[in-house]
N, C-alpha and C positions, 0 to 999 in steps of 0.2 A: 504494500500500500504506500503510495506517494502522498506527500503533504503539499497542498496548494494554498496560495492566497490569490485573491482576485481584486483587481482595481477596476472600478466602474460598475459596481453591483446594481445600480439603479437604471442602467442603460437597457435599451431594447433587446440587445443580443445577449446580455449577461445570463438569462435563464438557460440558454442553449449550452453555455459553458458550464454552468452549475450541473445541468443534466449530464453532460459529457463526463464531468469529474465523477459524478455518482455512478453512472452506468459503467464506467471502467474500474469500479471498485476502489476509488481513491478518496481522499479526505480533504475537505476545504477547512483550513484552520482559521482563516480570517479573511475579511473583505473590507473594502474601503470605497466610499463615494461621498462627494460633498452633499448629495441629496440623501435624506434618510427614508425615502420611499422605497424600502428594500424588503418588504414583508415576504417577497418571493423566496428569500433565503430559507424561511421556515419549511418550505416544501422539499428542500434538499438537505440543508445542513443547519438545523436550528441551534446547534451548539457552537457555531462559528463565531468568533469575536468580530465586532464591527466598529469601524471608525469613520468619522466624517472629516477628520483633519489628517492630511497626508503626513504631517510631522509626527503625530502620535502613532500612526500606522507604521511609519519607518522605524520608530523607536521599538515598537512591538516586534517587528520582524528581526531587528538587530538583537534584541534580548533573546529571542528564540535561538538565533544562531550562536550567541555567546554561551548559552547553556547546553549546547550540543543538539538542539532540535532544529537543524537547518531546514529551510523550505526547499523543496525539490523544484517546484515550478511556480512562476507568477503568471497568472492569466490576465491579459490586458484587454479590457473592453471600454476603455476611456475614449474621449473625443479624439479624432484623428490627429490633430496637431500635438497631442500629448504623448502619442505612442513612442516617439523617439526617446523622450525623457524617461518614460516608465520602463522601457526596455533596458535602458542604462541602469536604472534602479535595480531591476531584476538581476542583471548580470553581476553588478557590484555587491549584491546581497548573496552572492554565491549560489544563485538559482538560475535555472533555465527559464526562458520566456516563451509563452504562447500568446501571440498577439493577433487580434482581429485585423481584417483588411481595412484600409490600406496599411501595410506594414509601416510605411513612412510616406511623407508627401513628396519628397524629392530624392533623386538618385544619389546625391552626395551624402545624404543621411545614411544610406546603406554602406558607403565606403567607411564612414566614421565608426559605424557599429561593427563592422568587420574587425577593426582595430581593437574595440572593446572586447569582442569575443576572444581574440588572441590573448589579450591581457589577463582575462579572467578564467579562460578555459571552459566557459559556459556557452550555451548555444541558444540561438533565436529560432523559433519556429513560427510559422504563420498559418492561418486558415485559408487554404485555397480549395474550398470544398467542391467546386465544380470539377476539379481534376479526378475526384473520387466518385462522381455520379455515374452510374452504370450506362446511361444513354450517351454521355460524353465519352466515356471509355470506348464504347462500341463505335462511335463516330470517328474517333481517333484511329482505330484499327482500319476502318474503311478508307480514310484519307491516306493513311500510310501505304495502302495498296494501290493508290492512283499512280498512273504513269508520271515520270519526271516531266516537269514543264507544264502539266495540266493544272488548271485552277477552277475551283467551284465558285459560283455566284452565291453569296450568303447575305441574308437580311437578318439582323439582330434587332429586336424590339423589346424594350423593357419599360413598362409604365407602372409605377407603384404610387398610387395616389396618396398625397399627404395634405393635411389641413393647413390653415394659416399659421399654426404654431411652428411649422418647419422653417419658415423664413425668419422667425424671431429667435429660434434656437441657434446653437453653434453650427448646426448643419447648414443653415442659410448664409453663413459667413465663409466666403471662399478661403480666407486666410486660415480658418480653423478646420474646415472640412475638405478643402481642395476643390470645391464646386461639384456640380451634378455628376460630371463624368467620373470624378474620383470617388465620390461618396457612394454612389449606387452602381457604378460601372466597372470599377477596377478589377473585380473578380471575373467579369465577363471578358475584359481585355486579356486577362491572364489565360482564360480558357481558350480564347481564339489563337493565341500564340502556341499554347500547349497542343492544340489540335492541328493547326495549319502551318506551323513553322515560323521562320524568321519574318519580322515585320520589314517591309520594303518601302512603304509609302503611307503617309498619314495626311488627312485633310479634315479641317473643321468647316462645316457648312453653316452651322447656326448654334448660338449659345444664348441662354437667358438665365434668370435666377431659378427657373423651374425646369429647364429643358436644355438638352445638348444633342447635336447630331453631326455625323460626319462620315468619312470614308477611310477605310484601311485596306492596304493590300499586303498579303502575306505570300509566302512561297507557293501555297496551294489554294489561295482563296482571295476573292475580291469581296469586301464586306462593307455593306451600307448599314450604319447603326443609328439608333434613335433611343434616347433615354429621357425619361420625364417623371416628375412627381406631381403633375397636373392632371386631375381627373378629366378635364376637358379634352385631353388627347387620347382617351380610351376609344378603341374602335366600337362601333355600334353593337357588335356581337357580345362584347364584354359588358357593356351597359345593359343590354337586354337580359343578360344572365345574372345581373346584380353584382358583378365583380368589380373590385377596385384595384386589382392587380392584373396585369397582362404581360405574359412572357411568351416570346416566340423566336425561334431560330429556324429559318428555312435554308436548306442547302440544296442547290440545284432545283429549287422550286418545291422541295419536299420538306414537310414539317418534321423537326426533330423533337420528339416528346420528352421534355425534361422538367416539366412543372412539378411533378410529384417527387417525393423523397428528399426534399430540402431539409426538413426538420432534423433528421437523424444524421446528416452528414457531418455535423460537429463531433458527434460521438465517434464516428468512423475516423475523422481527422485526429482526434485525441488518441485513439488506439494506434494509429500509424505512428504518431509522435512517440508514444510510450514504447513502441516496438523498434524505435530507432530509425524510422522511415519517414520522418516529417519533412516538410518543405522549409528551407532556410532562406537566408538573406539573398543569395544569388538567384534562387528560384523566383523571387519577387521582382527582380530587376527590370525585366522587359515591361511588365505591366506598370510599374512605377514610372519608368521612363516615358511610356506611352501617355499616361495621364498628365505628367509634368509638362511634356511638350504641348499637349492639347491646351493646357492652361495658358500657354504663352503664345498661342496662334491667333491670328485675326480670321474671323469667319468669312468664308467666300460667298455665302448665299447659295442660291439655286444654280450653281454652275458645276460642270463636270458630273461625276457620279454623286448622287445624293439619295437619301432614303425617301420612299414614296410618301410617307406620312407628312413630310415637309410641305407637300402641295396643299394640305388641308389647313395650314396655318394662315391667318390673316396676312395680307400683303403688308410689308413693312414700309 
């Protein structure tokens, strides 16, 4: 049994990490969040200590280490811009890190963390759950069998409706979240490079506070992508079904069914990490570079290749 602590216990994704710790037969010793709306802990580890101040949490972890009860893993579910600092805390506390996506906001943060890994002898793991999805694994096998030089036409669409709170929270602040493409898209961009190979070309067509769209070209794919947190962008089929989330990947005009099975992928990810097969800093590099570059591009509008959903937007 491994001992964990968790940073960001009040966050949306934290319960999946708590479940993964429990389902892999490990123990959550302590958790921290500046918000005290963390009653969900009772469903998993009611005996865990809890802190709302990082300084007291830091002292607690240090005291555990000094008395010989070192923490094995620090699970990080904090806001994106804090991941880098919290990973450093984990490594310098003699623990390995398991961090939510995006691992960091910029590629140079990866370079610095590689140095901290060397200094401490501890490792950084990230959650790249789509690499473990059965449908994506099957797609990767099919793509690998394609003749050299051939490319598939791919449309990636992800709309996850959010209310007005989104723009007020840290997620609506690009400096803290990285913007729409980073916050809700980075694991999709990782999946695309995982399946289709090296990234050759990137274009940004449109960006706003609630939506981003563009074009990516890989060794074996031409990808038009559309990401949004605005319910107004949902297709009529989703609206008619009463859905507020819409995921779609078409490859060569054929839908790849991958909507199911998301909930348990964190547990699968944790088991891989515990088995020594986790994804580390370098595994995250292409996706981090992709979103960092997009963040600094000027949108080209409806020119060249672009996602068909852009035609539905009001003319600017």
